[in-house]
C-alpha positions as CSV (number, residue, x, y, z in Angstrom):
1,M,68.8,84.9,93.8
2,D,69.7,81.2,94.2
3,D,69.2,80.5,90.5
4,V,71.1,83.6,89.3
5,S,74.5,82.8,87.7
6,V,77.5,83.8,89.8
7,E,79.6,84.3,86.7
8,F,76.9,86.7,85.3
9,V,76.8,88.8,88.4
10,K,80.6,88.7,88.7
11,D,80.9,90.0,85.1
12,L,78.6,92.8,85.9
13,V,80.4,93.9,89.0
14,V,84.0,93.2,88.2
15,T,84.3,93.6,84.4
16,Q,81.5,96.1,83.7
17,R,82.0,97.9,87.0
18,K,78.3,98.0,87.8
19,T,77.2,99.0,91.3
20,H,75.0,96.7,93.4
21,F,72.2,99.1,92.7
22,E,72.7,98.8,88.9
23,V,72.9,95.0,89.1
24,S,69.6,95.0,91.0
25,L,67.9,97.1,88.4
26,L,69.3,95.0,85.5
27,L,68.1,91.8,87.2
28,K,64.7,93.3,87.9
29,E,64.4,94.3,84.2
30,A,65.5,90.9,83.1
31,Y,63.2,89.0,85.5
32,P,60.2,91.4,86.3
33,D,58.1,88.7,88.0
34,R,60.8,87.4,90.3
35,R,61.2,88.4,93.9
36,G,64.4,88.7,95.8
37,L,66.4,90.9,93.5
38,S,66.7,94.0,95.8
39,L,69.8,95.9,96.4
40,R,70.2,94.2,99.8
41,S,69.8,90.7,98.1
42,V,72.5,91.6,95.5
43,R,74.9,92.7,98.2
44,R,74.3,89.5,100.2
45,F,74.7,87.4,97.1
46,C,78.0,89.2,96.2
47,L,79.3,88.8,99.8
48,K,78.3,85.1,99.9
49,N,80.1,84.4,96.5
50,G,83.2,86.5,97.1
51,I,82.4,89.1,94.3
52,H,84.1,92.4,94.9
53,A,84.4,95.4,92.6
54,Q,87.9,96.0,93.9
55,N,90.8,93.7,93.2
56,R,92.2,93.2,96.7
57,L,95.8,92.1,97.4
58,S,96.7,89.4,99.8
59,N,98.9,90.3,102.8
60,D,101.8,88.6,101.1
61,E,101.3,90.6,97.9
62,L,100.9,93.8,99.9
63,E,104.2,93.1,101.8
64,Q,106.0,92.4,98.5
65,C,104.8,95.6,96.9
66,T,105.8,97.6,100.0
67,K,109.3,96.1,99.9
68,E,109.6,97.0,96.3
69,V,108.5,100.6,96.8
70,V,110.8,101.1,99.8
71,A,113.7,99.7,97.7
72,R,112.9,102.1,94.9
73,V,112.5,105.4,96.8
74,G,114.2,104.6,100.1
75,I,112.8,105.1,103.5
76,H,113.5,108.9,103.4
77,G,111.4,109.3,100.2
78,L,108.5,107.5,101.9
79,F,108.7,109.7,104.9
80,V,108.6,112.9,102.8
81,L,105.6,111.5,100.8
82,F,103.9,110.6,104.1
83,V,104.4,114.1,105.6
84,K,103.3,115.9,102.4
85,N,100.0,113.9,102.4
86,Y,99.1,114.7,106.0
87,L,100.1,118.4,106.2
């Protein structure tokens, strides 16, 4: 997969929300004679190039969001929500 465009695969995974399996199938259809387009190869390629279907927050962004939520609902509101989800 060395000659596959990172931006092309990123578009498939992030924008079009394709699974690694679907990306593998699309690449195999587009390049039927090429080897190395398996599901495992696609996963490895995405890991190597930092391509994730989920948009992850950094620790700083997560901390800021947490502070904002606590400020809005208060610590008591968070406790009630926490208890409701685990009972």
